[in-house]
C-alpha positions in Angstrom: -0.1 0.0 0.1 1.3 3.5 -1.5 1.1 6.5 1.5 0.2 9.7 -0.3 2.6 12.6 0.3 -0.6 14.5 0.8 -2.4 12.3 3.3 0.9 12.6 5.2 1.1 16.1 4.2 -2.1 16.7 6.2 -2.0 14.8 8.1 1.2 16.9 9.2 -0.9 20.7 9.3 -3.5 18.6 10.9 -1.1 17.7 14.5 0.6 21.3 14.0 -3.3 22.8 14.0 -4.3 20.9 17.4 -0.2 22.0 19.5 -1.0 25.1 18.5 -4.5 25.6 19.9 -3.4 23.3 22.7 -0.9 25.6 23.4 -2.9 28.5 22.4 -5.9 27.7 24.6 -7.4 31.0 22.6 -9.5 29.7 19.9 -7.0 30.6 17.4 -6.4 27.4 15.1 -9.3 25.4 16.0 -10.8 25.9 12.2 -7.6 24.9 10.4 -7.9 22.2 12.8 -11.3 21.2 10.9 -10.3 22.3 7.5 -6.8 20.1 7.5 -9.2 17.2 8.7 -11.3 17.4 5.6 -8.7 17.9 3.2 -6.7 15.1 5.0 -10.4 12.8 4.3 -10.5 14.2 1.1 -7.4 12.9 -0.1 -9.2 9.1 0.2 -11.4 10.6 -2.7 -9.3 12.4 -5.3 -5.4 13.5 -5.8 -5.8 16.5 -7.1 -4.3 19.5 -5.0 -6.1 21.9 -5.6 -9.6 20.6 -4.3 -7.7 19.4 -1.2 -6.8 22.6 -0.5 -10.3 24.5 -1.5 -11.6 21.5 1.1 -9.7 22.8 3.7 -10.0 27.2 2.8 -13.2 26.3 2.6 -14.4 24.0 5.9 -11.9 26.7 7.5 -14.3 29.5 7.1 -17.2 28.2 7.1 -16.1 26.4 11.3 -14.7 30.0 11.3 -17.9 32.0 11.0 -20.2 29.3 12.7 -18.4 28.0 15.6 -16.4 31.3 17.0 -19.7 33.2 18.0 -20.9 30.2 19.5 -17.5 29.3 20.9 -17.4 33.2 22.3 -21.4 33.1 24.0 -19.8 29.4 25.9 -17.0 30.9 27.0 -18.3 34.4 27.8 -16.0 36.2 25.9 -15.3 38.6 23.2 -12.3 36.8 21.2 -12.1 39.9 19.3 -10.7 41.9 22.5 -7.2 41.9 22.7 -6.2 42.8 26.9 -3.0 43.7 27.0 -0.5 46.2 28.7 -2.1 47.7 32.4 -5.3 46.2 31.4 -4.1 43.1 32.4 -3.9 43.8 36.8 -7.7 44.5 36.5 -8.8 41.8 38.9 -5.8 41.4 40.8 -4.6 41.7 44.1 -2.0 45.1 45.1 -1.2 45.7 48.4 -1.6 49.9 50.0 2.0 51.4 50.2 0.5 54.5 50.5 -2.9 55.6 52.6 -5.8 55.8 49.7 -7.9 58.8 50.2 -9.9 60.6 47.3 -10.6 63.3 48.9 -6.8 64.3 49.8 -5.8 62.9 45.9 -3.2 60.7 47.0 -2.6 56.9 47.3 0.0 54.3 46.3 -0.5 49.9 46.0 2.6 48.2 44.7 0.9 44.9 42.2 3.7 42.9 39.7 6.5 44.2 41.6 5.4 47.9 40.0 3.6 51.5 41.9 0.8 52.7 40.9 -1.2 55.8 42.0 -4.8 54.2 42.8 -8.2 55.6 43.8 -10.4 54.6 45.9 -14.2 53.1 43.6 -15.9 54.2 46.3 -15.2 58.2 47.2 -15.8 58.0 50.5 -13.5 54.8 51.3 -10.0 55.1 52.5 -7.5 52.2 52.3 -4.3 52.2 55.1 -0.8 51.3 54.2 -0.1 47.2 53.6 -4.2 47.0 53.2 -4.8 43.6 50.1 -6.9 45.6 47.6 -8.5 44.5 44.5 -7.9 46.7 41.4 -11.0 46.9 38.9 -10.6 49.7 37.3 -8.0 51.4 35.6 -8.6 55.2 34.3 -5.7 56.9 32.6 -2.5 56.0 34.6 -4.6 55.3 38.1 -5.7 52.7 39.8 -9.2 52.1 40.7 -9.5 49.5 43.9 -11.7 48.5 46.5 -11.6 46.1 49.6 -10.3 42.3 49.5 -13.0 40.8 50.5 -10.8 37.9 51.1 -8.2 39.0 52.8 -10.7 40.0 55.6 -11.0 36.3 56.5 -7.3 36.3 56.2 -5.5 35.2 60.3 -2.9 37.7 59.1 -4.5 41.0 57.8 -6.5 41.4 61.0 
């Protein structure tokens, strides 16, 4: 039995796309996994590489259009929005390094080894040095924080 070079090529591409998707976990190449599988199956029907490429492109495109919106709903993520830079800090814990007082326009926290200006999310709320807070928003170059509900449960914060 002779092994078709096209079948081996599509199998290699299929494996590469599976590995890429497993590494990224961001629904980047899952469409191409389906396209590669369809093209691989097409090699058993025809030796015409152009038909195989058309099947790969067509199936990948259809999967992109149909599965992507469903995946976005199921995961609750906006797949078009890329979170980068300071936005990655939202939801993280920070330690107050300078008392936070919105009325006095002061406050500072440390997160990921960096110092940031900070303000309380609620205007009348204040935080003392060494308190643990959660970053909820970013306003310009200031982090807007609120009390970490888990910090009250920890013995070392009392």
